[in-house]
FIKOLZA-1660 file (N, C-alpha, C; in steps of 0.1 Angstrom, whole numbers, plus 5000, padded with zeros to 4 digits):
% residues 84
   i   px   py   pz ch aa at
   1 5011 4985 5000  A  M  N
   1 5007 5001 4999  A  M CA
   1 5009 5012 4996  A  M  C
   2 5007 5021 4996  A  C  N
   2 5010 5034 4992  A  C CA
   2 5007 5045 5006  A  C  C
   3 5025 5048 5008  A  L  N
   3 5024 5056 5020  A  L CA
   3 5006 5066 5017  A  L  C
   4 5012 5080 5010  A  P  N
   4 5001 5086 5010  A  P CA
   4 4990 5087 5006  A  P  C
   5 4987 5069 5004  A  L  N
   5 4974 5069 4992  A  L CA
   5 4956 5070 5006  A  L  C
   6 4955 5086 5002  A  R  N
   6 4938 5082 5013  A  R CA
   6 4927 5084 5008  A  R  C
   7 4928 5075 4998  A  H  N
   7 4914 5073 4997  A  H CA
   7 4903 5065 5003  A  H  C
   8 4891 5073 5002  A  E  N
   8 4880 5067 5017  A  E CA
   8 4877 5055 5017  A  E  C
   9 4885 5047 5001  A  D  N
   9 4875 5030 5009  A  D CA
   9 4887 5026 5010  A  D  C
  10 4910 5034 5015  A  M  N
  10 4916 5028 5016  A  M CA
  10 4919 5029 5021  A  M  C
  11 4913 5036 5033  A  V  N
  11 4915 5033 5049  A  V CA
  11 4909 5037 5060  A  V  C
  12 4914 5030 5072  A  C  N
  12 4904 5022 5082  A  C CA
  12 4907 5033 5094  A  C  C
  13 4898 5033 5104  A  D  N
  13 4896 5045 5107  A  D CA
  13 4897 5036 5127  A  D  C
  14 4910 5036 5131  A  L  N
  14 4910 5033 5141  A  L CA
  14 4909 5042 5152  A  L  C
  15 4896 5048 5149  A  Q  N
  15 4883 5048 5165  A  Q CA
  15 4872 5040 5169  A  Q  C
  16 4873 5032 5145  A  T  N
  16 4861 5020 5156  A  T CA
  16 4865 5011 5149  A  T  C
  17 4875 5008 5147  A  H  N
  17 4884 4994 5142  A  H CA
  17 4895 4990 5154  A  H  C
  18 4904 4981 5161  A  S  N
  18 4913 4982 5169  A  S CA
  18 4928 4980 5155  A  S  C
  19 4935 4983 5158  A  L  N
  19 4950 4982 5148  A  L CA
  19 4945 4969 5144  A  L  C
  20 4950 4956 5158  A  R  N
  20 4940 4939 5156  A  R CA
  20 4936 4937 5140  A  R  C
  21 4920 4943 5143  A  E  N
  21 4915 4943 5132  A  E CA
  21 4918 4948 5116  A  E  C
  22 4920 4958 5120  A  A  N
  22 4930 4964 5108  A  A CA
  22 4938 4960 5100  A  A  C
  23 4949 4947 5104  A  L  N
  23 4963 4946 5105  A  L CA
  23 4950 4930 5098  A  L  C
  24 4945 4925 5105  A  T  N
  24 4942 4914 5102  A  T CA
  24 4930 4910 5091  A  T  C
  25 4918 4918 5091  A  E  N
  25 4909 4919 5087  A  E CA
  25 4904 4932 5069  A  E  C
  26 4907 4944 5075  A  V  N
  26 4909 4954 5063  A  V CA
  26 4918 4949 5056  A  V  C
  27 4929 4955 5062  A  F  N
  27 4941 4960 5049  A  F CA
  27 4944 4949 5043  A  F  C
  28 4940 4931 5043  A  P  N
  28 4948 4923 5032  A  P CA
  28 4937 4923 5026  A  P  C
  29 4920 4929 5030  A  G  N
  29 4913 4929 5014  A  G CA
  29 4918 4938 5005  A  G  C
  30 4928 4945 5011  A  F  N
  30 4933 4966 4993  A  F CA
  30 4939 4947 4988  A  F  C
  31 4946 4934 4988  A  R  N
  31 4955 4927 4983  A  R CA
  31 4944 4925 4973  A  R  C
  32 4932 4925 4975  A  E  N
  32 4921 4915 4968  A  E CA
  32 4919 4928 4954  A  E  C
  33 4920 4944 4958  A  M  N
  33 4917 4951 4942  A  M CA
  33 4920 4950 4930  A  M  C
  34 4915 4947 4924  A  K  N
  34 4923 4952 4909  A  K CA
  34 4919 4959 4904  A  K  C
  35 4926 4966 4893  A  A  N
  35 4935 4976 4890  A  A CA
  35 4918 4971 4869  A  A  C
  36 4908 4983 4868  A  T  N
  36 4897 4979 4860  A  T CA
  36 4901 4992 4848  A  T  C
  37 4908 4998 4849  A  N  N
  37 4907 5012 4839  A  N CA
  37 4910 5005 4824  A  N  C
  38 4902 5005 4814  A  P  N
  38 4916 4997 4802  A  P CA
  38 4921 5002 4799  A  P  C
  39 4926 5021 4806  A  E  N
  39 4939 5028 4797  A  E CA
  39 4952 5017 4807  A  E  C
  40 4950 5017 4819  A  Y  N
  40 4956 5012 4827  A  Y CA
  40 4961 4998 4828  A  Y  C
  41 4956 4988 4819  A  L  N
  41 4954 4975 4815  A  L CA
  41 4962 4970 4797  A  L  C
  42 4959 4982 4795  A  R  N
  42 4965 4982 4784  A  R CA
  42 4976 4988 4780  A  R  C
  43 4980 4997 4784  A  R  N
  43 4998 4999 4789  A  R CA
  43 4999 4993 4799  A  R  C
  44 5001 5000 4808  A  C  N
  44 5012 4996 4824  A  C CA
  44 5010 4986 4829  A  C  C
  45 4997 4974 4830  A  A  N
  45 5001 4960 4836  A  A CA
  45 5004 4957 4824  A  A  C
  46 5011 4957 4814  A  I  N
  46 5021 4949 4806  A  I CA
  46 5033 4954 4800  A  I  C
  47 5035 4970 4807  A  C  N
  47 5045 4976 4804  A  C CA
  47 5063 4966 4810  A  C  C
  48 5067 4971 4805  A  F  N
  48 5083 4961 4807  A  F CA
  48 5088 4974 4814  A  F  C
  49 5087 4975 4819  A  L  N
  49 5095 4997 4821  A  L CA
  49 5089 4993 4838  A  L  C
  50 5081 4982 4847  A  K  N
  50 5067 4983 4849  A  K CA
  50 5084 4990 4869  A  K  C
  51 5091 4984 4869  A  G  N
  51 5103 4976 4878  A  G CA
  51 5107 5000 4875  A  G  C
  52 5109 5006 4864  A  L  N
  52 5114 5022 4863  A  L CA
  52 5098 5026 4873  A  L  C
  53 5093 5029 4866  A  C  N
  53 5080 5029 4870  A  C CA
  53 5074 5036 4884  A  C  C
  54 5073 5046 4885  A  E  N
  54 5069 5054 4899  A  E CA
  54 5049 5055 4898  A  E  C
  55 5050 5047 4891  A  Q  N
  55 5033 5043 4893  A  Q CA
  55 5028 5043 4904  A  Q  C
  56 5016 5043 4917  A  C  N
  56 5014 5037 4919  A  C CA
  56 4999 5039 4924  A  C  C
  57 4991 5034 4932  A  P  N
  57 4974 5036 4931  A  P CA
  57 4972 5052 4941  A  P  C
  58 4985 5055 4949  A  A  N
  58 4983 5068 4955  A  A CA
  58 4986 5082 4946  A  A  C
  59 4999 5075 4939  A  K  N
  59 5001 5088 4931  A  K CA
  59 4983 5092 4915  A  K  C
  60 4978 5080 4913  A  S  N
  60 4969 5076 4906  A  S CA
  60 4954 5088 4909  A  S  C
  61 4952 5083 4926  A  W  N
  61 4939 5092 4928  A  W CA
  61 4942 5110 4928  A  W  C
  62 4954 5109 4934  A  M  N
  62 4961 5125 4932  A  M CA
  62 4968 5134 4920  A  M  C
  63 4961 5128 4910  A  E  N
  63 4963 5134 4901  A  E CA
  63 4946 5133 4896  A  E  C
  64 4943 5117 4890  A  S  N
  64 4931 5116 4883  A  S CA
  64 4916 5119 4894  A  S  C
  65 4925 5115 4908  A  G  N
  65 4911 5108 4916  A  G CA
  65 4904 5095 4910  A  G  C
  66 4905 5086 4905  A  T  N
  66 4907 5068 4907  A  T CA
  66 4922 5063 4909  A  T  C
  67 4925 5055 4913  A  L  N
  67 4929 5038 4921  A  L CA
  67 4938 5034 4907  A  L  C
  68 4931 5038 4898  A  D  N
  68 4944 5028 4879  A  D CA
  68 4945 5036 4872  A  D  C
  69 4942 5053 4874  A  T  N
  69 4944 5059 4859  A  T CA
  69 4963 5064 4851  A  T  C
  70 4968 5057 4844  A  P  N
  70 4978 5058 4845  A  P CA
  70 4984 5076 4848  A  P  C
  71 4993 5079 4850  A  V  N
  71 5004 5095 4850  A  V CA
  71 5009 5091 4847  A  V  C
  72 5003 5103 4834  A  E  N
  72 5013 5103 4821  A  E CA
  72 5031 5106 4821  A  E  C
  73 5030 5117 4832  A  Y  N
  73 5053 5123 4832  A  Y CA
  73 5054 5104 4843  A  Y  C
  74 5046 5105 4847  A  L  N
  74 5051 5089 4850  A  L CA
  74 5062 5081 4843  A  L  C
  75 5049 5077 4833  A  C  N
  75 5056 5072 4817  A  C CA
  75 5064 5078 4814  A  C  C
  76 5067 5086 4812  A  E  N
  76 5076 5096 4810  A  E CA
  76 5087 5097 4809  A  E  C
  77 5087 5098 4825  A  V  N
  77 5091 5097 4832  A  V CA
  77 5104 5083 4833  A  V  C
  78 5100 5077 4830  A  A  N
  78 5108 5061 4832  A  A CA
  78 5112 5054 4819  A  A  C
  79 5100 5060 4808  A  H  N
  79 5108 5058 4794  A  H CA
  79 5121 5068 4790  A  H  C
  80 5128 5077 4797  A  A  N
  80 5138 5084 4799  A  A CA
  80 5147 5074 4806  A  A  C
  81 5144 5072 4820  A  Q  N
  81 5153 5064 4829  A  Q CA
  81 5156 5051 4820  A  Q  C
  82 5152 5049 4808  A  A  N
  82 5153 5036 4800  A  A CA
  82 5163 5041 4792  A  A  C
  83 5158 5052 4784  A  R  N
  83 5168 5052 4778  A  R CA
  83 5184 5063 4775  A  R  C
  84 5182 5060 4791  A  G  N
  84 5199 5060 4799  A  G CA
  84 5201 5080 4795  A  G  C
% end
């Protein structure tokens, strides 16, 4: 999970849940989430530069309001790094 992510579906209120509940019941469900944005699936999910890319749900959410929209400037940076 990306630390800057504060999307309402990705936080757990520790005033209503114990830390144990958050770690054992709430957070493991996040791993089950899958990208559904067709553009992300077409581009990012199959990109061979994923190891260089800084694309994550938090950055996508901050830029577009969704968790799986590609962030263009991150693609540009990864491709520039790959070129050397």
